[in-house]
The first five atom37 places (N, CA, C, CB, O) and aatype in JSON, in Angstrom:
{
  "aatype": [12, 16, 9, 0, 2, 14, 10, 0, 7, 10, 19, 0, 18, 10, 19, 7, 3, 16, 2, 19, 18, 16, 0, 16, 0, 7, 1, 19, 18, 7, 7, 6, 10, 14, 11, 15, 5, 0, 7, 6, 12, 14, 1, 0, 16, 19, 10, 4, 0, 10, 15, 7, 7, 7, 7, 14, 0, 15, 3, 0, 14, 6, 10, 1, 19, 16, 4, 3, 19, 15, 4, 18, 7, 0, 16, 14, 18, 0, 0, 10, 6, 10, 18, 10, 16, 19, 11, 0, 0, 10, 1, 0, 10, 0, 1, 3, 16, 7, 0, 15, 0, 10, 10, 8, 15, 0, 19, 6, 16, 0, 7, 14, 10, 6, 10, 1, 6, 14, 3, 19, 1, 17, 14, 19, 19, 17, 15, 15, 17, 1, 19, 9, 0, 15, 6, 1, 14, 19, 16],
  "atom_mask": [
    [1, 1, 1, 1, 1],
    [1, 1, 1, 1, 1],
    [1, 1, 1, 1, 1],
    [1, 1, 1, 1, 1],
    [1, 1, 1, 1, 1],
    [1, 1, 1, 1, 1],
    [1, 1, 1, 1, 1],
    [1, 1, 1, 1, 1],
    [1, 1, 1, 0, 1],
    [1, 1, 1, 1, 1],
    [1, 1, 1, 1, 1],
    [1, 1, 1, 1, 1],
    [1, 1, 1, 1, 1],
    [1, 1, 1, 1, 1],
    [1, 1, 1, 1, 1],
    [1, 1, 1, 0, 1],
    [1, 1, 1, 1, 1],
    [1, 1, 1, 1, 1],
    [1, 1, 1, 1, 1],
    [1, 1, 1, 1, 1],
    [1, 1, 1, 1, 1],
    [1, 1, 1, 1, 1],
    [1, 1, 1, 1, 1],
    [1, 1, 1, 1, 1],
    [1, 1, 1, 1, 1],
    [1, 1, 1, 0, 1],
    [1, 1, 1, 1, 1],
    [1, 1, 1, 1, 1],
    [1, 1, 1, 1, 1],
    [1, 1, 1, 0, 1],
    [1, 1, 1, 0, 1],
    [1, 1, 1, 1, 1],
    [1, 1, 1, 1, 1],
    [1, 1, 1, 1, 1],
    [1, 1, 1, 1, 1],
    [1, 1, 1, 1, 1],
    [1, 1, 1, 1, 1],
    [1, 1, 1, 1, 1],
    [1, 1, 1, 0, 1],
    [1, 1, 1, 1, 1],
    [1, 1, 1, 1, 1],
    [1, 1, 1, 1, 1],
    [1, 1, 1, 1, 1],
    [1, 1, 1, 1, 1],
    [1, 1, 1, 1, 1],
    [1, 1, 1, 1, 1],
    [1, 1, 1, 1, 1],
    [1, 1, 1, 1, 1],
    [1, 1, 1, 1, 1],
    [1, 1, 1, 1, 1],
    [1, 1, 1, 1, 1],
    [1, 1, 1, 0, 1],
    [1, 1, 1, 0, 1],
    [1, 1, 1, 0, 1],
    [1, 1, 1, 0, 1],
    [1, 1, 1, 1, 1],
    [1, 1, 1, 1, 1],
    [1, 1, 1, 1, 1],
    [1, 1, 1, 1, 1],
    [1, 1, 1, 1, 1],
    [1, 1, 1, 1, 1],
    [1, 1, 1, 1, 1],
    [1, 1, 1, 1, 1],
    [1, 1, 1, 1, 1],
    [1, 1, 1, 1, 1],
    [1, 1, 1, 1, 1],
    [1, 1, 1, 1, 1],
    [1, 1, 1, 1, 1],
    [1, 1, 1, 1, 1],
    [1, 1, 1, 1, 1],
    [1, 1, 1, 1, 1],
    [1, 1, 1, 1, 1],
    [1, 1, 1, 0, 1],
    [1, 1, 1, 1, 1],
    [1, 1, 1, 1, 1],
    [1, 1, 1, 1, 1],
    [1, 1, 1, 1, 1],
    [1, 1, 1, 1, 1],
    [1, 1, 1, 1, 1],
    [1, 1, 1, 1, 1],
    [1, 1, 1, 1, 1],
    [1, 1, 1, 1, 1],
    [1, 1, 1, 1, 1],
    [1, 1, 1, 1, 1],
    [1, 1, 1, 1, 1],
    [1, 1, 1, 1, 1],
    [1, 1, 1, 1, 1],
    [1, 1, 1, 1, 1],
    [1, 1, 1, 1, 1],
    [1, 1, 1, 1, 1],
    [1, 1, 1, 1, 1],
    [1, 1, 1, 1, 1],
    [1, 1, 1, 1, 1],
    [1, 1, 1, 1, 1],
    [1, 1, 1, 1, 1],
    [1, 1, 1, 1, 1],
    [1, 1, 1, 1, 1],
    [1, 1, 1, 0, 1],
    [1, 1, 1, 1, 1],
    [1, 1, 1, 1, 1],
    [1, 1, 1, 1, 1],
    [1, 1, 1, 1, 1],
    [1, 1, 1, 1, 1],
    [1, 1, 1, 1, 1],
    [1, 1, 1, 1, 1],
    [1, 1, 1, 1, 1],
    [1, 1, 1, 1, 1],
    [1, 1, 1, 1, 1],
    [1, 1, 1, 1, 1],
    [1, 1, 1, 1, 1],
    [1, 1, 1, 0, 1],
    [1, 1, 1, 1, 1],
    [1, 1, 1, 1, 1],
    [1, 1, 1, 1, 1],
    [1, 1, 1, 1, 1],
    [1, 1, 1, 1, 1],
    [1, 1, 1, 1, 1],
    [1, 1, 1, 1, 1],
    [1, 1, 1, 1, 1],
    [1, 1, 1, 1, 1],
    [1, 1, 1, 1, 1],
    [1, 1, 1, 1, 1],
    [1, 1, 1, 1, 1],
    [1, 1, 1, 1, 1],
    [1, 1, 1, 1, 1],
    [1, 1, 1, 1, 1],
    [1, 1, 1, 1, 1],
    [1, 1, 1, 1, 1],
    [1, 1, 1, 1, 1],
    [1, 1, 1, 1, 1],
    [1, 1, 1, 1, 1],
    [1, 1, 1, 1, 1],
    [1, 1, 1, 1, 1],
    [1, 1, 1, 1, 1],
    [1, 1, 1, 1, 1],
    [1, 1, 1, 1, 1],
    [1, 1, 1, 1, 1],
    [1, 1, 1, 1, 1],
    [1, 1, 1, 1, 1]
  ],
  "atom_positions": [
    [[85.86, 91.91, 99.92], [87.16, 92.24, 99.64], [88.26, 92.1, 100.18], [87.23, 93.09, 99.5], [88.27, 93.03, 100.99]],
    [[89.48, 91.39, 100.32], [90.22, 91.29, 100.74], [91.36, 92.9, 100.56], [90.4, 90.02, 100.31], [91.5, 93.23, 99.38]],
    [[91.96, 93.64, 101.39], [92.8, 94.75, 100.8], [94.49, 94.29, 101.26], [92.22, 96.44, 101.55], [94.83, 93.83, 102.35]],
    [[95.17, 94.5, 100.35], [96.62, 93.61, 100.95], [97.28, 94.57, 101.62], [97.76, 92.91, 99.78], [96.76, 95.65, 101.36]],
    [[98.24, 94.68, 102.41], [98.83, 95.25, 103.72], [100.03, 95.37, 102.9], [98.89, 94.3, 105.27], [100.71, 94.55, 102.29]],
    [[100.13, 96.93, 103.09], [101.06, 97.62, 102.63], [102.45, 97.62, 103.28], [100.58, 98.73, 102.58], [103.5, 97.74, 102.66]],
    [[102.28, 97.43, 105.05], [103.28, 97.53, 105.96], [103.85, 96.23, 105.71], [102.87, 97.84, 107.41], [105.05, 96.29, 105.45]],
    [[103.25, 94.85, 105.7], [104.13, 93.67, 105.94], [104.52, 93.64, 104.21], [103.22, 92.07, 106.77], [105.55, 92.97, 104.14]],
    [[104.11, 94.09, 102.77], [104.91, 94.03, 101.86], [105.87, 94.55, 102.0], [0.0, 0.0, 0.0], [106.84, 94.1, 101.4]],
    [[106.03, 95.8, 102.9], [107.22, 97.21, 103.02], [108.28, 96.06, 103.59], [106.76, 98.96, 104.46], [109.23, 95.6, 102.96]],
    [[107.89, 95.72, 104.88], [108.71, 94.74, 105.66], [109.36, 93.46, 104.95], [107.83, 94.24, 106.74], [110.51, 93.06, 105.15]],
    [[108.65, 93.03, 104.29], [108.99, 91.6, 103.33], [109.86, 92.15, 102.33], [107.57, 90.78, 102.48], [110.88, 91.47, 102.15]],
    [[109.75, 93.19, 101.63], [110.92, 94.2, 100.57], [111.85, 93.94, 101.29], [110.81, 95.98, 100.3], [112.57, 92.95, 101.15]],
    [[112.0, 94.99, 102.37], [113.29, 95.24, 102.79], [114.08, 94.11, 103.64], [113.2, 96.44, 103.54], [115.29, 94.24, 103.87]],
    [[113.3, 92.93, 104.13], [114.0, 91.78, 104.54], [114.42, 91.07, 103.44], [113.26, 90.97, 105.39], [115.38, 90.36, 103.74]],
    [[114.08, 90.96, 102.24], [114.24, 90.82, 101.05], [115.49, 91.06, 100.5], [0.0, 0.0, 0.0], [116.13, 90.2, 99.9]],
    [[115.96, 92.47, 100.74], [116.84, 92.89, 100.22], [118.51, 92.37, 100.98], [116.42, 94.3, 100.18], [118.92, 92.26, 102.13]],
    [[118.97, 92.21, 99.97], [120.35, 91.44, 100.42], [121.08, 92.7, 101.74], [121.67, 91.19, 98.61], [121.1, 92.49, 102.95]],
    [[121.48, 93.65, 101.19], [122.19, 94.79, 101.66], [121.49, 94.75, 102.86], [122.15, 96.15, 100.82], [122.32, 94.32, 103.67]],
    [[120.21, 95.01, 103.58], [119.28, 95.56, 104.55], [119.59, 94.03, 105.3], [117.47, 96.12, 103.97], [120.03, 93.89, 106.44]],
    [[119.28, 93.08, 104.48], [119.29, 91.66, 105.49], [120.95, 91.42, 106.23], [118.86, 89.99, 104.29], [121.25, 90.77, 107.23]],
    [[121.66, 92.06, 105.49], [123.33, 91.75, 105.76], [123.47, 92.65, 107.22], [124.6, 92.49, 104.22], [124.05, 92.35, 108.26]],
    [[122.97, 93.47, 106.98], [123.17, 94.79, 108.12], [121.99, 94.57, 109.41], [122.78, 96.61, 107.19], [122.25, 94.85, 110.58]],
    [[121.1, 94.19, 109.12], [120.27, 93.82, 110.32], [119.98, 92.54, 110.99], [119.21, 94.18, 110.08], [119.34, 92.38, 112.03]],
    [[120.7, 91.42, 110.05], [120.39, 89.7, 110.31], [119.03, 89.47, 110.55], [121.15, 89.01, 111.66], [118.57, 88.8, 111.47]],
    [[118.16, 90.27, 109.35], [116.76, 90.56, 109.55], [115.72, 90.96, 110.01], [0.0, 0.0, 0.0], [114.58, 90.73, 109.62]],
    [[116.23, 91.84, 111.26], [115.44, 92.63, 112.56], [114.9, 93.76, 111.43], [116.65, 93.4, 114.18], [115.48, 94.84, 111.32]],
    [[113.89, 93.43, 110.71], [113.16, 94.62, 110.29], [111.83, 94.23, 110.62], [113.32, 95.04, 108.79], [111.51, 93.09, 110.27]],
    [[110.78, 95.07, 111.36], [109.82, 94.91, 111.82], [108.69, 95.85, 111.3], [110.08, 94.89, 112.99], [109.06, 96.86, 110.71]],
    [[107.63, 95.67, 111.44], [106.02, 96.44, 111.29], [105.69, 96.88, 112.46], [0.0, 0.0, 0.0], [105.71, 96.17, 113.46]],
    [[105.3, 98.31, 112.43], [104.42, 98.52, 113.66], [105.18, 98.77, 114.95], [0.0, 0.0, 0.0], [105.04, 99.93, 115.35]],
    [[105.86, 98.09, 115.63], [106.4, 98.08, 116.72], [107.72, 97.36, 116.91], [105.53, 97.69, 117.46], [107.92, 96.51, 116.05]],
    [[108.74, 97.5, 117.91], [109.62, 96.67, 117.97], [108.82, 95.37, 118.65], [110.83, 97.29, 118.7], [107.75, 95.47, 119.26]],
    [[109.56, 94.1, 118.42], [108.79, 93.21, 119.58], [109.68, 93.08, 120.86], [108.44, 91.6, 119.03], [110.9, 93.19, 120.93]],
    [[108.61, 92.75, 122.08], [109.12, 92.68, 123.24], [110.4, 91.89, 123.42], [108.19, 92.25, 123.97], [111.16, 92.42, 124.22]],
    [[110.84, 90.69, 122.84], [111.66, 90.05, 122.99], [113.04, 90.7, 122.53], [111.26, 88.99, 122.51], [114.15, 90.29, 122.88]],
    [[112.76, 91.91, 121.58], [114.34, 92.25, 120.96], [114.69, 93.41, 121.82], [114.46, 92.73, 119.16], [115.83, 93.81, 121.58]],
    [[114.0, 94.12, 122.8], [114.17, 95.21, 123.52], [115.23, 95.14, 124.3], [113.17, 95.49, 124.18], [116.02, 96.06, 124.54]],
    [[115.26, 93.48, 124.91], [116.56, 93.83, 125.88], [118.24, 93.64, 124.94], [0.0, 0.0, 0.0], [119.39, 93.61, 125.39]],
    [[117.8, 93.56, 123.7], [119.09, 93.23, 122.86], [119.68, 94.89, 122.34], [118.59, 92.05, 121.31], [120.75, 95.24, 121.85]],
    [[118.69, 95.51, 122.63], [118.7, 96.85, 122.06], [119.85, 97.83, 122.65], [117.31, 97.45, 122.3], [120.03, 97.76, 123.87]],
    [[120.74, 98.86, 121.81], [120.65, 99.4, 120.58], [121.62, 98.56, 119.66], [120.97, 100.91, 120.65], [122.84, 98.5, 119.82]],
    [[120.98, 97.98, 118.78], [121.74, 97.34, 117.33], [121.13, 97.59, 116.55], [121.99, 95.98, 117.04], [120.14, 98.3, 116.71]],
    [[121.53, 97.03, 115.2], [121.0, 97.38, 113.79], [119.38, 96.6, 113.69], [122.23, 96.68, 112.47], [119.16, 95.39, 113.63]],
    [[118.58, 97.48, 113.7], [117.16, 97.13, 113.65], [116.27, 98.32, 112.54], [116.57, 97.18, 115.38], [116.6, 99.47, 112.29]],
    [[115.42, 97.77, 112.18], [114.28, 98.69, 111.26], [113.2, 98.53, 111.55], [114.15, 98.52, 109.89], [112.63, 97.44, 111.55]],
    [[112.67, 99.71, 111.9], [111.18, 99.29, 111.91], [110.38, 100.34, 111.46], [110.66, 98.87, 113.26], [110.51, 101.56, 111.5]],
    [[109.43, 99.53, 110.98], [108.24, 100.74, 109.88], [107.22, 100.5, 110.43], [107.88, 100.51, 108.07], [106.96, 99.46, 111.04]],
    [[106.19, 101.88, 110.21], [105.39, 101.65, 110.91], [104.22, 102.88, 110.21], [105.98, 101.66, 112.42], [104.73, 103.93, 109.84]],
    [[102.91, 102.75, 110.07], [102.12, 103.58, 108.86], [101.91, 104.99, 109.93], [100.26, 102.64, 108.14], [101.74, 104.91, 111.15]],
    [[101.96, 106.02, 109.28], [101.93, 107.22, 109.86], [101.02, 108.16, 109.56], [102.93, 107.72, 109.73], [101.24, 109.33, 109.88]],
    [[99.52, 107.7, 108.7], [98.63, 108.73, 108.24], [99.4, 109.34, 106.86], [0.0, 0.0, 0.0], [100.44, 108.9, 106.38]],
    [[98.6, 110.49, 106.34], [98.82, 111.31, 105.32], [98.71, 110.13, 104.17], [0.0, 0.0, 0.0], [99.73, 109.93, 103.51]],
    [[97.72, 109.44, 103.94], [97.99, 108.6, 102.98], [97.6, 108.97, 101.16], [0.0, 0.0, 0.0], [97.41, 108.25, 100.18]],
    [[97.61, 110.28, 101.35], [97.16, 110.89, 99.88], [95.64, 111.1, 99.77], [0.0, 0.0, 0.0], [94.75, 110.86, 100.58]],
    [[95.58, 111.81, 98.07], [94.23, 111.9, 97.77], [93.19, 110.7, 97.56], [94.24, 112.58, 96.72], [93.56, 109.53, 97.45]],
    [[91.89, 111.11, 97.52], [91.08, 110.21, 97.25], [90.82, 110.08, 95.94], [90.09, 110.35, 97.87], [90.63, 110.99, 95.13]],
    [[90.82, 108.65, 95.7], [90.98, 107.98, 94.28], [89.94, 106.86, 94.36], [92.61, 107.36, 93.93], [89.38, 106.49, 95.4]],
    [[89.75, 106.33, 93.08], [88.57, 105.38, 92.67], [89.4, 104.34, 92.23], [87.46, 105.9, 91.51], [88.85, 103.25, 92.07]],
    [[90.74, 104.45, 91.96], [92.02, 103.54, 91.53], [92.1, 102.72, 92.48], [93.41, 104.2, 91.34], [91.84, 103.19, 93.59]],
    [[92.5, 101.19, 92.39], [92.56, 100.42, 93.3], [93.75, 100.23, 93.63], [91.99, 99.45, 93.11], [94.38, 99.2, 93.36]],
    [[94.43, 101.69, 94.57], [95.87, 101.65, 94.95], [95.52, 102.17, 96.58], [97.03, 102.8, 93.87], [94.48, 102.52, 97.13]],
    [[96.7, 102.05, 96.97], [96.89, 102.69, 98.16], [98.19, 103.6, 98.76], [96.7, 101.71, 98.9], [99.26, 103.16, 99.17]],
    [[97.8, 104.83, 98.68], [99.17, 105.81, 99.3], [99.58, 106.0, 100.47], [99.13, 107.05, 99.09], [99.31, 107.13, 100.88]],
    [[100.03, 105.45, 101.06], [100.73, 105.22, 102.57], [101.81, 105.93, 102.68], [101.18, 103.8, 102.94], [102.67, 106.0, 101.79]],
    [[101.87, 106.74, 104.2], [102.94, 107.03, 104.54], [103.74, 106.27, 105.55], [102.8, 108.09, 104.79], [103.09, 105.99, 106.56]],
    [[105.06, 105.83, 105.54], [105.64, 105.13, 107.06], [106.43, 105.8, 107.09], [106.13, 103.68, 107.35], [106.97, 106.38, 106.14]],
    [[106.77, 105.86, 108.7], [107.92, 106.5, 109.22], [108.84, 105.19, 109.28], [107.67, 107.32, 110.7], [108.56, 104.14, 109.84]],
    [[109.87, 105.48, 108.65], [110.89, 104.36, 108.85], [112.12, 105.14, 109.83], [111.53, 103.74, 107.17], [112.62, 106.27, 109.8]],
    [[112.31, 103.88, 110.71], [113.25, 104.34, 111.93], [114.63, 103.15, 112.05], [112.16, 104.34, 113.58], [114.43, 101.96, 112.28]],
    [[115.64, 103.58, 111.91], [116.82, 102.81, 111.61], [117.87, 102.76, 112.54], [117.34, 103.23, 110.51], [118.87, 103.41, 112.25]],
    [[117.85, 101.89, 113.98], [118.66, 102.0, 114.87], [119.91, 101.32, 114.64], [118.11, 101.69, 115.91], [120.19, 100.43, 113.83]],
    [[120.7, 102.0, 115.65], [122.01, 101.44, 115.71], [122.57, 101.44, 116.92], [0.0, 0.0, 0.0], [121.96, 102.07, 117.79]],
    [[123.69, 100.83, 117.26], [124.26, 100.85, 118.58], [124.84, 102.18, 118.71], [125.29, 99.74, 118.81], [124.82, 102.57, 119.88]],
    [[125.44, 103.11, 117.76], [125.76, 104.33, 117.76], [125.36, 104.85, 116.86], [126.81, 104.58, 117.87], [125.14, 104.25, 115.81]],
    [[125.1, 106.4, 117.08], [124.4, 107.31, 115.79], [125.02, 107.26, 114.36], [124.46, 108.91, 116.14], [124.42, 107.55, 113.33]],
    [[126.45, 106.8, 114.48], [126.93, 106.57, 112.95], [126.44, 105.16, 112.5], [128.66, 106.65, 112.78], [126.16, 104.95, 111.32]],
    [[126.36, 104.39, 113.24], [125.81, 102.92, 112.91], [124.24, 103.09, 112.05], [125.58, 101.98, 114.59], [123.77, 102.67, 110.99]],
    [[123.72, 104.04, 113.29], [122.2, 104.25, 112.86], [122.08, 104.84, 111.22], [121.46, 105.48, 114.02], [121.45, 104.34, 110.29]],
    [[123.05, 106.27, 111.23], [122.95, 106.65, 110.04], [123.64, 105.52, 108.6], [123.64, 108.04, 110.22], [123.38, 105.56, 107.4]],
    [[124.23, 104.92, 109.09], [124.61, 103.73, 107.99], [123.94, 103.03, 107.68], [125.41, 102.94, 108.15], [124.03, 102.54, 106.55]],
    [[122.88, 102.65, 108.63], [121.68, 101.63, 108.12], [120.84, 102.45, 107.63], [120.91, 100.71, 109.17], [120.44, 102.19, 106.49]],
    [[120.4, 103.5, 108.2], [119.6, 104.57, 107.24], [120.09, 104.65, 105.4], [119.98, 106.25, 108.02], [119.41, 104.71, 104.38]],
    [[121.27, 104.61, 105.59], [121.9, 104.86, 103.79], [121.39, 103.59, 103.19], [123.95, 104.95, 103.48], [120.63, 103.5, 102.23]],
    [[121.93, 102.59, 103.91], [121.3, 100.97, 103.58], [119.79, 101.19, 102.9], [121.07, 99.89, 105.26], [119.51, 100.93, 101.73]],
    [[118.87, 101.72, 103.9], [117.72, 101.03, 103.83], [117.06, 101.95, 102.46], [116.84, 101.04, 105.41], [116.31, 101.52, 101.58]],
    [[117.78, 103.72, 102.68], [117.36, 104.26, 101.45], [117.98, 104.1, 100.1], [117.33, 105.43, 101.64], [117.75, 104.94, 99.22]],
    [[118.68, 103.15, 99.9], [119.24, 103.07, 98.7], [118.12, 101.47, 98.35], [121.27, 103.0, 98.79], [117.82, 101.13, 97.21]],
    [[117.78, 100.9, 99.29], [116.93, 99.65, 98.94], [115.52, 100.61, 98.74], [116.87, 98.22, 100.36], [115.19, 100.6, 97.55]],
    [[114.83, 101.24, 99.37], [113.55, 101.95, 98.98], [113.88, 103.03, 97.62], [112.96, 102.86, 100.43], [113.08, 103.14, 96.69]],
    [[114.66, 103.48, 97.67], [115.24, 104.18, 96.42], [115.11, 103.1, 95.11], [116.96, 104.62, 96.74], [114.9, 103.54, 93.98]],
    [[115.21, 102.18, 95.27], [115.36, 101.07, 93.96], [114.21, 100.22, 93.81], [116.61, 100.01, 94.11], [114.15, 99.38, 92.91]],
    [[113.2, 100.43, 94.76], [111.72, 99.5, 94.85], [111.3, 99.98, 93.33], [110.3, 100.05, 96.38], [111.65, 101.04, 92.82]],
    [[110.63, 99.17, 92.82], [110.07, 99.46, 91.56], [109.51, 97.71, 91.37], [111.37, 100.24, 90.28], [110.13, 96.66, 91.2]],
    [[108.07, 98.04, 91.49], [107.2, 96.76, 91.27], [107.56, 96.1, 92.09], [107.21, 96.02, 90.09], [108.36, 95.49, 91.39]],
    [[107.7, 95.56, 93.23], [108.22, 94.14, 93.92], [106.67, 93.38, 94.77], [109.74, 94.62, 95.36], [105.86, 93.99, 95.47]],
    [[106.67, 92.41, 94.52], [105.83, 91.66, 95.72], [106.45, 91.21, 97.16], [105.34, 90.35, 95.14], [107.66, 91.03, 97.24]],
    [[105.85, 91.08, 97.98], [106.05, 90.75, 99.39], [104.82, 90.73, 99.93], [0.0, 0.0, 0.0], [103.94, 91.58, 99.75]],
    [[104.73, 89.43, 100.81], [103.74, 89.07, 101.53], [102.29, 89.94, 101.33], [104.29, 89.12, 102.84], [101.72, 90.86, 101.91]],
    [[102.03, 89.04, 100.1], [101.02, 89.0, 99.07], [100.42, 90.46, 98.89], [99.88, 87.94, 99.44], [99.21, 90.65, 98.98]],
    [[101.39, 91.57, 98.63], [101.34, 92.78, 98.44], [102.32, 93.23, 97.28], [101.54, 93.36, 99.67], [103.49, 92.84, 97.25]],
    [[101.73, 94.17, 96.23], [102.21, 94.64, 95.05], [102.51, 96.26, 95.47], [101.1, 94.36, 93.77], [101.73, 97.21, 95.54]],
    [[103.84, 96.16, 95.7], [104.39, 97.9, 95.92], [104.82, 98.15, 94.75], [105.68, 98.32, 97.03], [105.47, 97.31, 94.12]],
    [[104.44, 99.64, 94.15], [104.54, 99.97, 93.09], [106.12, 101.09, 93.39], [102.99, 100.55, 92.58], [107.06, 100.9, 92.63]],
    [[106.22, 101.88, 94.22], [107.5, 102.8, 94.71], [107.44, 103.1, 95.84], [107.73, 104.02, 94.14], [106.44, 102.78, 96.48]],
    [[108.38, 103.73, 96.39], [108.78, 104.52, 97.34], [109.52, 105.63, 97.29], [109.24, 103.95, 97.97], [110.65, 105.54, 96.82]],
    [[109.13, 106.68, 97.69], [109.39, 108.39, 97.79], [109.64, 108.93, 99.26], [107.98, 109.27, 97.22], [108.75, 109.06, 100.1]],
    [[111.22, 109.27, 99.48], [111.14, 109.84, 100.69], [110.76, 110.89, 101.13], [111.89, 109.85, 101.06], [111.66, 111.7, 100.92]],
    [[109.99, 111.34, 101.6], [109.18, 112.8, 101.6], [109.77, 113.5, 103.11], [107.12, 112.54, 101.62], [109.39, 114.67, 103.21]],
    [[110.41, 113.14, 104.01], [111.33, 113.96, 105.33], [112.38, 112.92, 105.45], [110.41, 114.24, 107.08], [112.52, 111.79, 104.99]],
    [[113.08, 113.69, 106.23], [114.45, 112.88, 106.69], [115.43, 112.94, 106.1], [0.0, 0.0, 0.0], [115.4, 113.43, 104.97]],
    [[116.89, 112.34, 106.76], [116.92, 112.04, 107.57], [117.21, 112.97, 108.81], [117.44, 111.25, 107.29], [117.84, 114.02, 108.72]],
    [[116.6, 112.41, 110.17], [116.71, 112.99, 111.25], [117.34, 112.16, 112.51], [115.48, 113.45, 111.46], [116.79, 111.25, 113.13]],
    [[118.31, 112.57, 112.68], [118.97, 111.99, 113.61], [118.48, 112.27, 115.08], [120.27, 112.35, 113.41], [118.3, 113.41, 115.52]],
    [[118.27, 111.13, 115.78], [117.65, 111.17, 117.23], [117.84, 110.17, 118.4], [116.34, 111.15, 117.05], [118.14, 109.04, 118.04]],
    [[117.73, 110.35, 119.58], [117.75, 109.14, 120.27], [116.37, 109.11, 120.85], [118.89, 109.03, 121.32], [115.65, 110.09, 121.03]],
    [[116.09, 107.86, 121.12], [114.6, 107.65, 121.8], [114.48, 108.04, 123.22], [114.15, 106.14, 121.77], [115.15, 107.61, 124.15]],
    [[113.6, 108.86, 123.27], [113.25, 109.53, 124.44], [113.51, 108.84, 125.65], [111.98, 109.86, 124.43], [114.27, 109.36, 126.47]],
    [[112.84, 107.47, 125.9], [112.88, 106.54, 127.31], [114.21, 106.14, 127.1], [111.73, 105.14, 127.52], [115.12, 106.48, 127.86]],
    [[114.45, 105.19, 125.78], [115.72, 104.46, 126.3], [117.05, 105.24, 126.11], [115.88, 103.08, 125.55], [117.92, 105.33, 126.97]],
    [[117.09, 105.88, 124.66], [118.19, 106.91, 124.57], [118.98, 105.84, 123.76], [118.93, 107.6, 126.12], [120.18, 105.67, 123.99]],
    [[118.22, 105.01, 122.68], [119.03, 104.33, 121.72], [119.06, 105.39, 119.98], [118.18, 102.57, 121.6], [118.14, 105.89, 119.32]],
    [[120.4, 105.37, 119.8], [120.45, 106.01, 118.69], [119.4, 105.56, 117.44], [121.82, 105.9, 118.35], [119.01, 104.39, 117.31]],
    [[119.06, 106.48, 116.69], [117.93, 106.25, 115.78], [117.64, 107.15, 114.59], [116.82, 106.27, 116.54], [117.23, 108.22, 115.03]],
    [[117.67, 107.16, 113.47], [117.71, 107.77, 112.0], [116.28, 107.53, 111.6], [118.88, 107.02, 110.87], [115.99, 106.42, 111.16]],
    [[115.28, 108.58, 111.73], [114.24, 108.65, 111.54], [114.01, 109.14, 109.53], [113.81, 109.61, 112.81], [114.54, 110.08, 108.94]],
    [[113.22, 108.28, 109.06], [112.69, 108.88, 107.76], [111.16, 108.58, 107.22], [113.64, 108.39, 106.67], [110.87, 107.38, 107.16]],
    [[110.15, 109.54, 106.82], [109.3, 109.57, 106.23], [109.13, 109.15, 104.87], [109.09, 110.44, 106.43], [109.49, 109.95, 104.01]],
    [[108.56, 107.84, 104.42], [108.44, 107.55, 103.32], [106.99, 107.38, 102.63], [109.15, 106.6, 103.3], [106.18, 106.83, 103.38]],
    [[106.36, 107.85, 100.99], [105.43, 107.79, 100.82], [105.55, 106.46, 99.59], [104.93, 109.16, 100.65], [106.13, 106.43, 98.51]],
    [[104.67, 105.37, 100.35], [104.88, 104.1, 99.4], [103.19, 103.92, 98.84], [105.59, 102.47, 100.44], [102.15, 104.0, 99.49]],
    [[103.43, 103.63, 97.28], [102.43, 103.26, 97.03], [102.42, 102.38, 96.19], [101.81, 104.02, 96.83], [103.24, 102.28, 95.27]],
    [[101.06, 101.32, 96.51], [100.64, 100.05, 96.59], [99.47, 99.47, 95.98], [100.56, 99.84, 97.7], [98.45, 100.16, 96.04]],
    [[99.39, 98.41, 95.44], [98.16, 97.81, 94.81], [97.14, 97.82, 95.92], [98.4, 96.29, 94.23], [97.83, 97.93, 96.94]],
    [[95.64, 97.76, 96.35], [94.73, 97.47, 96.86], [94.89, 95.81, 96.9], [93.63, 98.13, 96.23], [94.97, 95.1, 97.9]],
    [[94.92, 95.43, 95.53], [94.71, 93.62, 95.62], [95.83, 93.23, 95.84], [94.2, 92.72, 94.33], [96.94, 93.49, 95.4]],
    [[95.32, 92.39, 96.78], [96.48, 90.95, 96.81], [97.16, 90.15, 95.91], [96.01, 89.94, 97.29], [96.6, 89.47, 95.05]],
    [[98.37, 90.23, 96.09], [99.05, 89.27, 94.88], [98.73, 87.62, 95.54], [101.12, 89.65, 94.66], [98.58, 87.33, 96.72]],
    [[98.69, 86.82, 94.49], [98.3, 85.53, 95.2], [99.47, 84.33, 94.4], [96.35, 85.14, 94.87], [99.46, 83.14, 94.73]]
  ]
}
C-alpha cells in the first residue's frame, strides 16, 4: 500500500495559493532549501519540514503530522509579512488535494518566533503546524 506524502501536499497547497505564490515567486520547498537557492538568499522563501509529534495512534487512515514552517525574508519585517501571508493560507486550508495528498486541515501549534539562521544570519519567522491528511493517495 502506498501512503500519501503530506509534506509534498502541503508544499503543493502553498505554491497553489495565489498570495503565497505572489510573495515567493513559487519558492516553497519541503525538507530543506535547495543548494541552488542558497546564493540568492535571503529572499522571500518558505521552507516546510516534518518535525515529529504526529499525535495519538489510531486505526483511522489519516496522518497527523507536525510541520515546521520557516518564512525567510530580506529583512525581519519582510519575513514577518511572509509568515502572515502563509498563516492566512494555512488557516484557510479545508480539504485540498495537492501532490496526490488529501489535506484536511492545518492548525498552528506554536509561533510565530522571529529568528536569524544561526550560520548565515538570514531573517526567518518560524511556526509549527499540525496538519491532518489522508493516508490514501488521491489519483
